[in-house]
N, C-alpha and C positions, 0 to 999 in steps of 0.2 A: 345537352344539359339544359333543362328548364328551369327559368328563374322569374319572377313576376318584379313589377317595376320596384318594390321596395328591396330587392336583392341585388339590384343591377350594381355594375361596378364601373368606376369611369374607364372609358376608353382611352388609346393611345394613337393617335394618327399624324402622318407626316405628311406635307405636301410643298410641292417646290414653289417657289414664287421667284419673280425677277427683281423686286426691290424691298428690301427690309423696312425703309423707313414708309415706303406706301403700306407694306402689311401691318406696322404697327399702328399707323393711324387708322385703317380700315378695322381690324380684329380690336383694336385698343380703343379708340375714340370713337368709332361708329357702332359697333357691337358690344362696347362695354366692357370687354375681357381684360382680366389684368395678366400682367407681364410676370413671366417666371424666370427661370435662368434663361442666359443667352449667351452668345459669342458672337463673333464678326460675322460669321455665316449662316447662323440660326437664331431664332427665338421662340421659346416656348409660351403659349397662351393658356389661360383656365377659360375654356371655352363651356359655360355652362357646368362646371364640375368635371370637365374631361381634358385630359393633357393632349392639347393641339400644338403641333410644332411647324413653324415656317422655315423650308431650309431654302438659303439663297443660292439659285439657278439660274444665271444671266438668260440662258435660253428658255427659262420657263414659260411655257404658254399652256395653261391648263385648259385653255378653250375647248369645250365637250364637243366633239364631233358628230357624236351619235344622238339619237333621239328615241325614245321609247312613248307611245301613246299609252297614259295613264288617266282613265276618266275623262277623256276629252282634250285633256293638256299634252304637248309635246315636251317630255320630262327628258332633260339634258344628261347624259351618261358619259364619262362617270358624274358622280356628285356625293357629296356627304354633307351631313348637319347633324342637328340635336331634335329630340322631340321633348316638347317644353309642355308644361300646363297652360290648358288653354287661355288663362290670364295672363301668363307670360307672353305667350306667342302674341296675343292681340298687342299687346304694350309693346314688344318687339317691332312688329308690323307698325304700329302708329309712328313709334321713333323711327324707323325707315323710311315711313312716308314723309314725315316733316325733314327729314336729312334730304329729300329730293332723290332718293336711290332710285334707278333705272332698274327695274324688276325683270328678270327672264319669264317668270311666271308671277303675275300679282297675286297678293295675297286673296284666297277666297277659300270656301269649304269646299272639300273633296268628300265624295262617298255619301252625300247628304242623305240623312234618315236611313242608312245602312249601318252595318256593325261597325264598319271601318272609319266611321265619319271624322274627319279631322281638318284642322286648318291646315293650308299649306302654303309656301312663299320660295320662290325661286330668286337668287341674284348671283351674280358673279363678283368675285373679289377683284383687288387689282391686276392680277395676273391670270385671270380668266379662269381660276378654279370655282365651279358651280357649287353652291350651298343652296341645302333645302332646310328649312326651319319649319317643322310639324306642330301643331297643338291637338291636345287631346283633353275633355273632360275627364277622363278616367283613364290614366297612364296603365293600367293592367289590363286594358283592352288593347293594348297595342298589338298583340298578336292574333288577336280575336280572327277565324275566319271570315273571310266576305259573305260565305254562305249562310252564316249563324243570325240568328235572328236578335233584332233589337241593336 
């Protein structure tokens, strides 16, 4: 099924965390996600319009053990994240820098001058889950093949 960005629907993803208070601080305070429903073992967040759920699992350690090379970066696998408009991405990158966040991959432009040009940054949440935030000037170009011109 093909959809352009104006037709995209919110996704739902759930990840394990080892401390709900630290997850609330990271996703709520640092990333600015509003909290939705919760119980003693899980909490919903609004992650840029998507339903993101942290489930308490005492042994949670999402630290990625695999990496794939993408445009010169060693990208952690697995990871998850959100594609933002470039202005939102720059504002998030600035906020994270000001908060002293340690990045797995510093904010930068990937595929510069090519069809897939995008801002990217990677960081870990307190439980070691890898997050990527991308920024695009034109969200309708998200799925443009790399060999396309412009």
